[in-house]
N, CA, C and O atoms as a DFTB+ gen file, in Angstrom:
304 C
 N C O
     1  1      80.084     127.025      89.799
     2  2      82.100     125.612      88.680
     3  2      82.626     126.849      88.959
     4  3      82.129     127.969      89.084
     5  1      83.658     126.437      89.023
     6  2      84.636     126.526      89.852
     7  2      85.400     127.174      88.686
     8  3      84.537     127.180      87.808
     9  1      86.977     127.957      87.926
    10  2      87.315     128.480      86.821
    11  2      88.403     127.108      86.891
    12  3      88.995     126.718      87.897
    13  1      88.484     126.346      85.111
    14  2      89.457     125.744      84.984
    15  2      90.800     125.875      86.059
    16  3      91.162     124.857      86.649
    17  1      91.617     127.356      86.312
    18  2      93.545     127.033      86.297
    19  2      93.495     126.961      87.961
    20  3      94.437     127.072      88.745
    21  1      92.014     126.728      88.251
    22  2      91.804     126.495      89.936
    23  2      92.262     124.856      89.586
    24  3      93.452     124.663      89.832
    25  1      91.651     123.858      89.147
    26  2      92.163     122.484      88.915
    27  2      93.661     122.438      88.507
    28  3      94.022     121.393      87.965
    29  1      94.231     123.038      88.617
    30  2      95.447     123.411      88.382
    31  2      95.610     123.241      89.709
    32  3      94.795     122.521      90.286
    33  1      96.328     123.657      90.215
    34  2      96.461     124.317      91.554
    35  2      96.349     123.595      93.077
    36  3      97.075     123.465      94.063
    37  1      95.136     123.249      92.703
    38  2      93.927     122.157      93.670
    39  2      95.369     120.502      93.378
    40  3      96.153     120.004      94.186
    41  1      95.167     120.250      92.248
    42  2      95.767     118.463      91.851
    43  2      96.428     119.349      92.009
    44  3      95.742     120.127      92.672
    45  1      97.833     119.999      91.745
    46  2      99.318     120.799      92.584
    47  2      99.448     120.484      93.127
    48  3     100.176     119.492      93.109
    49  1      98.866     120.982      94.318
    50  2      98.552     121.168      95.573
    51  2      98.865     120.014      96.049
    52  3      99.973     120.049      96.584
    53  1      98.076     118.420      96.106
    54  2      97.844     117.787      96.310
    55  2      99.078     116.371      96.173
    56  3      99.398     115.481      96.961
    57  1      99.473     116.687      94.920
    58  2     100.592     115.512      94.250
    59  2     101.115     116.624      95.188
    60  3     100.963     116.192      96.331
    61  1     101.826     118.226      95.237
    62  2     102.510     118.564      96.745
    63  2     102.961     117.920      97.993
    64  3     104.085     117.634      98.406
    65  1     101.513     117.737      98.591
    66  2     101.580     117.328     100.047
    67  2     101.896     115.950     100.115
    68  3     102.797     115.439     100.779
    69  1     100.923     115.286      99.232
    70  2     101.096     113.588      99.087
    71  2     102.618     113.551      98.912
    72  3     103.166     112.679      99.585
    73  1     103.640     114.523      97.940
    74  2     104.856     114.514      97.712
    75  2     106.140     114.001      98.959
    76  3     107.071     113.197      99.008
    77  1     105.217     115.472     100.245
    78  2     105.622     115.457     101.597
    79  2     105.449     114.606     101.781
    80  3     105.943     113.821     100.972
    81  1     105.053     114.301     102.347
    82  2     103.740     112.775     103.437
    83  2     104.092     111.684     103.079
    84  3     104.064     110.664     103.768
    85  1     104.576     111.815     101.611
    86  2     104.975     109.765     101.042
    87  2     106.811     110.184     101.732
    88  3     107.287     109.202     102.301
    89  1     107.541     111.142     101.722
    90  2     109.039     111.167     101.641
    91  2     109.334     111.068     103.255
    92  3     110.379     110.585     103.689
    93  1     108.150     111.651     104.196
    94  2     108.739     111.936     105.913
    95  2     107.967     110.699     106.047
    96  3     108.514     110.010     106.908
    97  1     106.618     109.947     105.422
    98  2     107.371     108.411     106.436
    99  2     107.921     107.440     105.689
   100  3     107.101     106.524     105.751
   101  1     108.866     107.078     104.985
   102  2     109.037     106.409     104.249
   103  2     110.658     107.386     105.433
   104  3     111.230     106.775     106.335
   105  1     110.872     108.285     105.199
   106  2     112.042     108.280     105.859
   107  2     111.434     107.619     108.229
   108  3     111.946     106.937     109.117
   109  1     110.667     108.118     108.115
   110  2     110.311     107.089     109.595
   111  2     110.670     106.536     109.471
   112  3     111.888     106.357     109.461
   113  1     109.628     105.703     109.242
   114  2     109.761     103.801     108.193
   115  2     111.056     103.175     108.228
   116  3     111.463     102.184     108.835
   117  1     111.663     104.060     107.362
   118  2     112.991     104.028     107.613
   119  2     113.865     103.735     109.032
   120  3     114.568     102.804     109.426
   121  1     113.493     104.867     109.511
   122  2     114.198     105.232     111.243
   123  2     113.493     103.716     112.251
   124  3     113.993     102.820     112.931
   125  1     112.656     103.958     112.004
   126  2     111.997     102.858     113.153
   127  2     112.616     101.137     112.864
   128  3     113.258     100.500     113.699
   129  1     112.288     100.714     111.700
   130  2     112.856      99.670     110.976
   131  2     114.210      99.422     112.073
   132  3     114.507      98.750     113.061
   133  1     114.698     100.300     111.300
   134  2     116.229     100.264     111.425
   135  2     116.941     100.113     113.701
   136  3     117.788      99.493     114.344
   137  1     115.734     101.250     113.974
   138  2     116.159     100.954     115.340
   139  2     115.882      99.776     115.650
   140  3     116.668      99.323     116.482
   141  1     114.657      98.710     115.155
   142  2     113.896      97.337     115.894
   143  2     114.613      96.055     114.737
   144  3     114.330      94.860     114.816
   145  1     115.424      96.567     113.861
   146  2     115.516      95.378     113.289
   147  2     115.041      94.462     112.907
   148  3     115.335      93.277     112.752
   149  1     113.717      95.515     112.650
   150  2     113.219      94.546     111.050
   151  2     113.768      94.633     109.478
   152  3     114.957      94.926     109.349
   153  1     113.027      94.412     108.345
   154  2     113.208      94.370     107.450
   155  2     112.773      94.962     106.546
   156  3     111.620      94.762     106.161
   157  1     113.662      95.928     105.917
   158  2     112.475      97.362     105.104
   159  2     112.291      96.401     103.488
   160  3     112.972      95.641     102.800
   161  1     110.906      97.031     103.472
   162  2     110.230      96.512     102.440
   163  2     109.543      97.754     102.199
   164  3     109.985      98.622     102.952
   165  1     108.166      98.386     101.049
   166  2     107.865      98.617     100.557
   167  2     106.597      98.186     101.178
   168  3     106.415      96.969     101.191
   169  1     105.724      98.904     101.672
   170  2     104.090      98.336     102.258
   171  2     102.849      98.964     101.095
   172  3     103.201      99.587     100.094
   173  1     101.949      98.793     101.291
   174  2     100.343      98.936     101.108
   175  2     100.870     100.881     101.303
   176  3     101.220     101.405     100.245
   177  1     100.885     101.457     102.114
   178  2     101.294     102.244     101.843
   179  2     101.787     103.912     101.335
   180  3     101.179     104.964     101.138
   181  1     103.602     103.351     101.241
   182  2     103.963     103.440     101.124
   183  2     103.570     103.577      98.783
   184  3     103.871     104.559      98.104
   185  1     103.016     102.511      98.341
   186  2     102.797     102.223      97.361
   187  2     101.698     103.319      97.201
   188  3     101.941     104.110      96.290
   189  1     100.599     103.525      97.855
   190  2      99.191     104.252      97.868
   191  2      99.099     105.547      97.237
   192  3      98.310     105.968      96.391
   193  1     100.645     106.411      98.175
   194  2     101.632     107.971      98.213
   195  2     101.396     108.096      97.496
   196  3     100.469     108.755      97.024
   197  1     102.406     107.303      96.945
   198  2     103.800     107.392      95.864
   199  2     102.256     107.597      94.449
   200  3     101.992     108.683      93.932
   201  1     101.741     106.698      94.231
   202  2     100.030     106.461      92.848
   203  2      99.116     107.822      93.662
   204  3      98.457     108.751      93.197
   205  1      99.356     107.526      94.665
   206  2      98.655     109.727      94.939
   207  2      99.218     110.876      94.168
   208  3      98.755     111.725      93.406
   209  1     100.533     110.546      94.711
   210  2     101.318     112.280      93.759
   211  2     101.350     112.320      93.399
   212  3     101.215     113.462      92.960
   213  1     101.751     110.731      92.052
   214  2     101.593     110.563      90.121
   215  2     100.667     110.845      89.957
   216  3     100.742     111.485      88.908
   217  1      99.791     110.842      90.237
   218  2      98.196     110.685      89.566
   219  2      98.421     112.797      89.747
   220  3      98.655     113.744      88.996
   221  1      98.197     112.597      90.996
   222  2      97.856     114.102      90.972
   223  2      98.638     115.347      89.961
   224  3      98.586     116.388      89.307
   225  1      99.167     114.519      90.350
   226  2     100.537     115.786      89.039
   227  2     100.345     115.018      87.392
   228  3     100.574     115.703      86.395
   229  1     100.119     114.256      87.324
   230  2      99.577     114.225      86.028
   231  2      98.707     114.829      85.959
   232  3      98.647     115.890      85.338
   233  1      97.890     114.357      86.522
   234  2      96.212     115.099      86.683
   235  2      96.948     116.768      86.023
   236  3      96.827     117.582      85.107
   237  1      97.295     116.640      86.572
   238  2      96.934     118.330      86.672
   239  2      97.919     119.500      85.655
   240  3      97.860     120.726      85.757
   241  1      98.747     118.765      84.746
   242  2      99.022     118.696      83.722
   243  2      98.682     118.280      82.552
   244  3      99.140     118.859      81.566
   245  1      98.152     117.619      82.466
   246  2      96.894     117.575      81.442
   247  2      95.261     118.095      81.654
   248  3      94.363     118.112      80.812
   249  1      95.222     118.519      83.124
   250  2      94.053     120.054      83.235
   251  2      94.759     121.096      82.080
   252  3      94.364     121.719      81.094
   253  1      96.508     120.834      83.068
   254  2      97.358     122.215      82.305
   255  2      96.910     121.566      81.091
   256  3      96.048     120.732      81.369
   257  1      97.087     121.608      80.219
   258  2      97.243     121.622      78.824
   259  2      96.502     121.431      78.372
   260  3      96.638     121.901      77.242
   261  1      95.083     120.698      78.530
   262  2      93.612     121.399      77.936
   263  2      93.769     122.050      78.025
   264  3      93.794     122.604      76.927
   265  1      94.162     123.200      79.408
   266  2      93.282     124.627      79.467
   267  2      93.314     125.047      78.256
   268  3      92.697     125.482      77.284
   269  1      94.735     124.593      78.927
   270  2      96.351     126.427      76.899
   271  2      95.715     125.669      75.413
   272  3      95.507     126.162      74.304
   273  1      95.586     124.745      75.757
   274  2      94.691     124.514      74.187
   275  2      93.198     124.833      74.609
   276  3      93.900     124.649      75.603
   277  1      92.519     124.979      74.756
   278  2      91.658     125.923      74.830
   279  2      91.609     127.153      74.174
   280  3      91.060     127.629      73.180
   281  1      92.518     127.581      75.236
   282  2      92.721     129.228      75.252
   283  2      93.126     129.222      73.587
   284  3      92.418     129.815      72.772
   285  1      94.311     128.503      73.208
   286  2      94.589     129.105      72.454
   287  2      93.902     129.191      70.986
   288  3      93.934     130.003      70.061
   289  1      93.162     127.750      71.275
   290  2      91.590     127.536      70.045
   291  2      90.685     128.226      70.204
   292  3      89.675     127.904      69.579
   293  1      90.595     129.668      71.231
   294  2      89.959     130.428      70.735
   295  2      90.158     132.049      70.586
   296  3      89.342     132.968      70.531
   297  1      92.011     131.997      70.530
   298  2      92.552     132.643      70.099
   299  2      92.956     132.740      68.114
   300  3      93.641     133.386      67.321
   301  1      92.476     132.186      68.136
   302  2      92.241     131.788      66.706
   303  2      92.062     132.264      65.676
   304  3      91.905     131.550      64.685
């Protein structure tokens, strides 16, 4: 079993990577639509990447706070 602190880094890395993917996809999509004169709208992939980003950051924060709570309860 992995140490609990590794989960914070793994979830944080997933959040950072999905944030980078969201930003680059959004910029590329905006440029392509501007070139071809298409209407800009939020597609399902945009929402999915944004959801993964928010969820992984939230999980990383939750795991980190849970670990800190466990550590402080052991030291009391």
